[in-house]
Each structure stands twice: as C-alpha cells, then as structure tokens.
C-alpha positions, -999 to 999 in steps of 0.1 A, spaced: -235 839 -694 -270 849 -699 -276 821 -722 -264 799 -691 -283 816 -665 -314 815 -687 -310 776 -693 -309 770 -656 -339 797 -647 -357 774 -675 -348 736 -658 -359 755 -624 -391 767 -634 -395 732 -652 -390 711 -621 -414 735 -602 -446 728 -626 -434 691 -625 -437 691 -589 -469 710 -596 -485 686 -622 -477 653 -594 -498 676 -567 -524 682 -587 -530 645 -598 -523 634 -561 -551 661 -552 -578 642 -572 -573 612 -556 -597 617 -527 -588 587 -508 -551 597 -509 -558 632 -494 -578 617 -467 -549 599 -462 -524 624 -461 -547 645 -439 -552 619 -414 -514 609 -413 -505 651 -410 -530 646 -380 -510 617 -363 -476 631 -369 -491 664 -357 -502 646 -324 -469 623 -321 -445 655 -326 -468 673 -300 -472 647 -274 -453 668 -250 -470 698 -251 -507 682 -249 -502 660 -219 -472 652 -195 -451 620 -194 -454 615 -161 -494 605 -170 -479 582 -188 -464 565 -165 -485 576 -130 -502 542 -114 -530 544 -90 -547 516 -82 -577 532 -72 -591 543 -104 -579 513 -122 -603 498 -150 -624 532 -156 -645 531 -186 -637 563 -209 -655 592 -200 -650 629 -195 -621 626 -167 -608 597 -188 -610 601 -223 -596 566 -229 -603 547 -198 -573 537 -175 -556 501 -177 -550 473 -151 -524 495 -134 -546 529 -136 -528 548 -157 -543 574 -189 -548 554 -215 -549 588 -235 -519 598 -224 -504 566 -236 -519 564 -271 -504 600 -273 -470 591 -267 -471 559 -283 -480 576 -313 -447 594 -306 -429 562 -301 -443 541 -330 -445 563 -358 -408 573 -347 -397 539 -350 -413 530 -382 -399 559 -402 -366 560 -390 -365 527 -400 -373 535 -437 -349 561 -436 -322 541 -422 -330 514 -450 -341 534 -482 -304 554 -475 -283 522 -476 -308 505 -500 -304 531 -525 -262 526 -523 -262 490 -527 -291 489 -556 -269 520 -568 -236 503 -571 -251 469 -580 -270 485 -610 -243 509 -618 -214 485 -619 -236 449 -632 -215 422 -638 -200 401 -608 -207 430 -587 -242 431 -592 -250 391 -595 -231 389 -558 -253 411 -543 -286 406 -558 -278 366 -548 -273 381 -514 -301 397 -517 -325 372 -530 -311 348 -502 -328 379 -478 -356 381 -494 -366 346 -492 -372 352 -461 -404 368 -448 -397 407 -434 -414 400 -398 -396 368 -398 -365 384 -403 -369 412 -376 -378 383 -354 -347 366 -361 -321 395 -361 -341 407 -324 -343 371 -308 -303 375 -317 -289 410 -307 -319 408 -276 -351 428 -268 -348 467 -270 -356 495 -290 -322 505 -305 -318 467 -316 -352 471 -328 -345 498 -354 -319 478 -365 -336 446 -372 -363 468 -388 -339 484 -412 -319 455 -419 -348 437 -435 -364 465 -453 -327 469 -471 -337 447 -501 -368 463 -510 -351 492 -518 -320 480 -530 -342 460 -558 -359 495 -569 -330 513 -576 -313 489 -591 -340 486 -613 -341 515 -621 -310 519 -628 -307 493 -654 -332 508 -673 -316 543 -680 -280 538 -674 -273 536 -708 -293 568 -718 -280 596 -738 -277 619 -710 -253 590 -686 -233 586 -718 -224 622 -724 -217 627 -682 -195 596 -686 -177 612 -721 -170 644 -700 -149 623 -677 -178 627 -650 -167 605 -621 -187 575 -615 -202 590 -580 -210 622 -598 -235 606 -618 -247 585 -597 -253 614 -574 -262 641 -599 -283 620 -627 -293 587 -614 -306 591 -579 -329 621 -588 -349 600 -614 -351 570 -584 -365 597 -560 -402 587 -577 -405 553 -568 -387 555 -537 -407 577 -523 -435 557 -531 -419 524 -517 -408 545 -489 -446 554 -476 -458 515 -484 -427 504 -465 -436 527 -436 -470 509 -429 -452 476 -433 -426 491 -405 -455 503 -380 -472 472 -381 -440 446 -378 -426 469 -351 -458 466 -330 -460 431 -337 -431 425 -326 -437 446 -295 -474 428 -288 -448 394 -282 -422 408 -262 -394 412 -287 -403 451 -290 -397 481 -269 -400 467 -241 -429 481 -208 -438 504 -199 -426 520 -227 -460 535 -243 -454 518 -276 -489 509 -292 -477 471 -296 -461 474 -259 -499 492 -247 -518 458 -263 -492 434 -252 -500 447 -219 -536 445 -215 -543 413 -237 -556 393 -208 -581 420 -194 -591 425 -230 -625 401 -227 -634 424 -197 -625 455 -207 -619 457 -249 -609 497 -250 -579 486 -235 -569 465 -266 -594 484 -297 -578 517 -290 -542 509 -293 -556 486 -325 -578 513 -340 -545 535 -342 -521 514 -353 -552 503 -383 -556 538 -388 -521 547 -392 -513 517 -416 -543 525 -436 -532 564 -440 -497 556 -455 -511 526 -477 -535 557 -491 -505 579 -493 -485 553 -508 -511 543 -539 -517 576 -545 -481 591 -549 -479 562 -571 -506 573 -596 -493 609 -594 -460 601 -602 -469 575 -630 -507 579 -646 -501 549 -663 -498 527 -636 -532 538 -626 -544 514 -656 
C-alpha cells in the first residue's frame, strides 16, 4: 500500500515537472509569449464585453452622427447607420472568437474518436475511414465550409456545424498517426494482457499521449477557423447582420471603404491580430512540446 502510494506521488510530481519544463521552453520563445499575451487580451475583451459596453450601444442607430471619424467621443468612429464602431468591435470579438474556439473544440472531440477507432483497430475499418477522410481533405476547408453552409443555409449555428465538419479530418489524421506509432508499445501490450478493455486503453493510455500534438493543432486550427468564419460572414454565408461579427462588420462597411477606410481597417486589423496570436502560440507550443522539431 505504501509502495503504491509512493509510486502515485512520484508520477504526480513527474507530470508536474514535465508541464513545468514545457512552460519554461515556451517562455523562452518571445514571439510565442507575445502571442499568448495578445490572445489573452482579446479573450478578456470578449468575455468582459457586456461589462465594457452594453449591447444596446451595438445596435443603436443614430443617423445624425453617421460616419464620424475616430475621436474622443467615439474611439473607433461610427458607421453608415451611426452605430458605435468601438462597441461593435468589442462584441465582435465575443462572436468571432467563441465561434472559432467552439468549432475547434467540437471538431477535435469528434476527430479524436474517429482517429482513435481508425488507428487502434486498423484493417478494413482504418482503410474505410481514411478513404472517406482523404475524399473530404481533397476539398479545401473553406470551400467545404461554403458548400455545407450553402446546403444548410446561413446562420450562426449552421456556420458552427460547417466549420466543425471541415476541421474534423485534420484532427482525425493527427490522432491516428500518433496511435499507429504507439499501439505496439510495451505498456499498451501490458494493458491488453491485463485484460483492459479497448475503451480503457484508448482513454487512459493513448489519448494522454495525443494531447500535445492535439493542442498544437487546435491552436493553429483556431486561427484558420476565425479567418474562415469571418470570410464566410463577409460573403453573406456566415453570421447574419446586424450581429456584430468581425466578418459581418467588414461586409456591411465595404461599400464605404474608399471614403471611410477606418470602417474596414479596424475590424480587419482585429482579425489579423487574433490570427497572428493563435499562430504564434501554435508555433511556440510545437517547439516547447517537441524541441527536435525546431531544428
């Protein structure tokens, strides 16, 4: 009993030391830390949007103050309907980032299950699943999302479904490749010999080893998701107006872009910052989790 407890304590401290080592390697990457700080600011703004500015200011129209340039009263100016651009950008972060993160979480969860089944069981099951994934991946992700949204119709929930489906194959491939490399390891064979069920082996032994690559892929996919969601909203297949999603804001103001450039520059810059931050974090995590890849 004492020996077993001692082993559990050792495993616990070993896990903590590994996490701390990863954090130290990540912290040495100044660009990754800058990306983390930037994304933290954007997420804080998105979460605290109701505390920063009330939603009524997002949709409130006042034609008397239309096209006001950025200034003391309206930091980001006003649009063609006299709506406060600062309020719309703040709430736009809430919609754009939550949709991007939600799509990645859903696709990662489903992709992990599909990849686990394909990689662990192999044979015909693996061949069938991978051929389907190959067909899906032959279509560019953005085009796939456009096709699904066109079939389902525009809307926030339908956009989330379309984005999730387009990202599932990527996560399935990541998990499958990891399982193929570890399924014949001694600790997996030992678990089988002890009579552990397949579900137990996958959840307790295989998925924990997949977390690192999955986290890296998730951070990179979030950037892709935010960009694609904004693109679909821009062409009218995403979040419908007057919901203040960044792509929708761009779409609403593109007509007046030549005379009032700030109307498109500010939401475009917000999208750019979020995508850069997520990519920097993804690159930093990749280098921290596997330093060999850096070289």
